[in-house]
C-alpha positions in Angstrom: 11.6 -6.6 -8.4 10.6 -5.6 -11.9 7.1 -4.1 -11.2 6.7 -2.1 -14.4 6.3 -5.1 -16.6 4.4 -7.3 -14.2 0.9 -8.2 -15.3 -0.2 -8.5 -11.7 0.8 -4.9 -11.0 -0.6 -3.1 -14.1 -4.2 -3.0 -12.9 -3.2 -1.7 -9.5 -0.9 0.9 -11.0 -3.5 2.2 -13.5 -6.2 2.4 -10.9 -3.9 4.0 -8.4 -2.7 6.6 -10.9 -6.2 7.4 -11.9 -7.4 7.8 -8.3 -4.4 9.9 -7.3 -4.9 12.2 -10.3 -8.6 12.6 -9.4 -7.6 13.7 -5.9 -5.1 16.2 -7.2 -1.9 14.4 -6.4 0.9 14.8 -8.8 3.0 11.7 -8.3 5.5 10.3 -10.7 5.3 6.7 -11.9 8.4 5.5 -10.0 7.0 6.8 -6.7 3.8 4.9 -7.4 5.7 1.7 -8.1 7.7 2.2 -4.9 4.5 2.6 -2.9 3.0 -0.5 -4.6 6.2 -2.5 -3.8 6.1 -1.4 -0.1 2.4 -2.3 0.2 3.0 -5.7 -1.3 5.8 -6.3 1.1 3.6 -5.3 4.1 0.7 -7.6 2.9 3.0 -10.5 2.2 4.8 -10.1 5.5 1.5 -10.1 7.4 0.2 -13.0 5.3 3.5 -15.0 5.5 3.3 -15.4 1.8 6.4 -16.1 -0.2 6.2 -14.4 -3.7 7.5 -16.2 -6.8 8.7 -14.7 -10.1 5.1 -15.2 -11.4 3.0 -14.5 -8.4 4.0 -11.4 -6.3 1.0 -11.5 -4.0 -2.4 -13.2 -3.8 -4.9 -11.6 -6.1 -7.5 -11.2 -3.3 -5.3 -8.5 -1.8 -5.1 -6.3 -4.9 -7.7 -3.8 -3.7 -6.1 -3.7 -0.2 -2.7 -3.0 -1.7 -4.1 0.0 -3.6 -5.8 1.3 -0.5 -2.6 1.0 1.5 -0.8 3.0 -1.2 -3.4 5.8 -1.1 -3.2 5.8 2.7 0.6 6.1 2.6 0.8 8.7 -0.1 -1.8 10.9 1.7 0.5 11.0 4.7 3.5 12.4 2.7 4.8 15.3 4.6 3.3 14.0 7.9 5.4 10.9 8.3 5.7 9.7 11.9 2.9 11.9 13.1 -0.3 10.8 14.8 -2.0 14.1 14.2 -1.4 17.2 12.2 -3.0 20.6 12.3 -2.4 23.5 9.8 -4.5 26.6 9.1 -7.3 25.4 11.2 -7.6 22.0 9.6 -6.7 18.9 11.7 -5.9 15.4 10.6 -5.6 12.4 12.8 -3.9 9.1 12.0 -4.5 5.8 13.6 -0.8 5.4 14.5 2.5 6.8 13.3 3.0 3.7 11.2 3.0 3.8 7.4 -0.2 1.8 7.2 -3.2 1.8 9.5 -3.5 -1.4 11.6 -7.3 -1.5 10.7 -6.3 -2.0 7.1 -3.5 -4.5 7.7 -5.9 -6.5 10.0 -7.8 -7.5 6.8 -4.8 -9.7 5.9 -5.3 -13.3 7.2 -2.0 -14.9 8.0 -1.3 -18.3 6.5 -0.8 -21.1 9.0 2.6 -22.7 9.5 3.1 -26.3 8.5 4.3 -28.6 11.2 7.3 -30.8 10.6 
């Protein structure tokens, strides 16, 4: 999927890059696009939405896709863990999954058409 030139992706990429930079993350552009792609796949899978060449995801999930990316990137180095403690600072994660279920639960699945 060609994300770099997709008009639907540009606002998410720019906002994500700005937010990551403000939080002190030094993430290269390709890693950001990889995260966006993974988040889109997670949302579309949960939604049962089939992307087209023009519409990769439903616009109403743009903000959620960005939040899923931040959640995933913030767990880099702690993949698969449900908690992490270092130098007296502890972090807890909802589950060892890449994305928190509480965020994915915001996606409303499309109904299936009966034949």
